[in-house]
Phi, psi and omega in degrees: 000316183295317180300322179297313182295322173297315176301317178299319178296315177300314178299320177298315181298317182293324178291320177298318175298312178299328183251016171278140180286142176234156172247132179249121178252126181227142178212154174216123174204090187077329175209160188265142177225139177222140178224140177237134183236133179233118183059031177083003182248135179292122184248348182198141179207135178291334175214127184282158178303320180299317177299323180296319179294320176300330185289337182283339188247354188252163179280173182295327178297320176286335173290321180298316179294328187267354179294139178293150175301317177300323181290319174300315175306318178298317182294311184298320189298302182289324180298314175302318181287327179293318176299325186276321183245354191085170187298304185293327169302316177295318178298314179298323180291318173304310188285334175294317174299317178297318178301321182293319174301317181294328178298327180272344179242020183303318179293338178273347188300324181293346176268358180255133180252105183278116184276312184206157170212123176240120185229124183233106183236123176238118182264120185234160178177160185276352178253110182297315178302316179292325180293318180298319178295312183297317177306314177299319180297317182300312181298322179295331181270331188276305191298327178293322175295319180294321178302318178298310178299314183294324174287319181276334188229314186083167181232142170286323180216132180220131176228105182246127180224100180238124187213158171256138182237116180276348185263314182285153177266344181253133177275159183226139177223114174230142178214146169211151180192156176217146177221157182239128182208161176281152188305320182302308186290329175297317178300309181301309180294326179298320183287319179293313180301314180299324181290322178288333179292315177298322175296317182299308187294329180288325178290322185273002183054038180298320189291335181282350183253000177303000000 
C-alpha cells in the first residue's frame, strides 16, 4: 500500500511538472541564445550572465574556448547559409525552414502563448536595383510566416522592422522572442522541431561544411 502511495505521489508530481508553464526566450544577433524559465527561475541558458561579463574582459582566444556549443552552432548555421546564398538568400532559407516547422507543429500553436517578437532586418548593398529586389524577396519570405503565427497564436507584443538600406554596406539580421507553454507541449514541439532541423541540415549539406 505504501509503495502504491509513493508511486501515485511521484506520478502526480510528474504530471504537475509536465503541465506547468515555462517561458522560452530566444534571440539571434551574430550568435544564438536560448533561455528557459520555470516558475520565474532561469533553469537553462546557452550563455550565463557571468559568461557575458567575462566576454568583455577576455581576449578573443578565451572567448572562443568559453563559447557555448549552441552559440557556435548558431554562428556556423547562418554563416554557412550566408556564404552559400548571400544575406537575403540566407534569410529566405531560414524563414522557409521556419515555415516548414510551423506546418508540422500547427496544432500545437494554440497551446503556445507568444509574449513578444522583435525582428529587425536591414538589406543593404552597393547596387540599388539589386538591393530592392533582395528586399522584396526577404519580405515575401518573412511576412507569410509572421502571418501564420499571428493567425494561429497571436502576439502580446510585436515589433517588426524590415527595410532596405542603400547607404550602409552591411546587412543586418536581429531577432528576439519569448513564448509561454507547458512543459509537455515544449517537449513535443522540441522533438518535432529537431526532426525538421536534422532534415534541413542534411538537405543543405551543412554537416559537411562544419
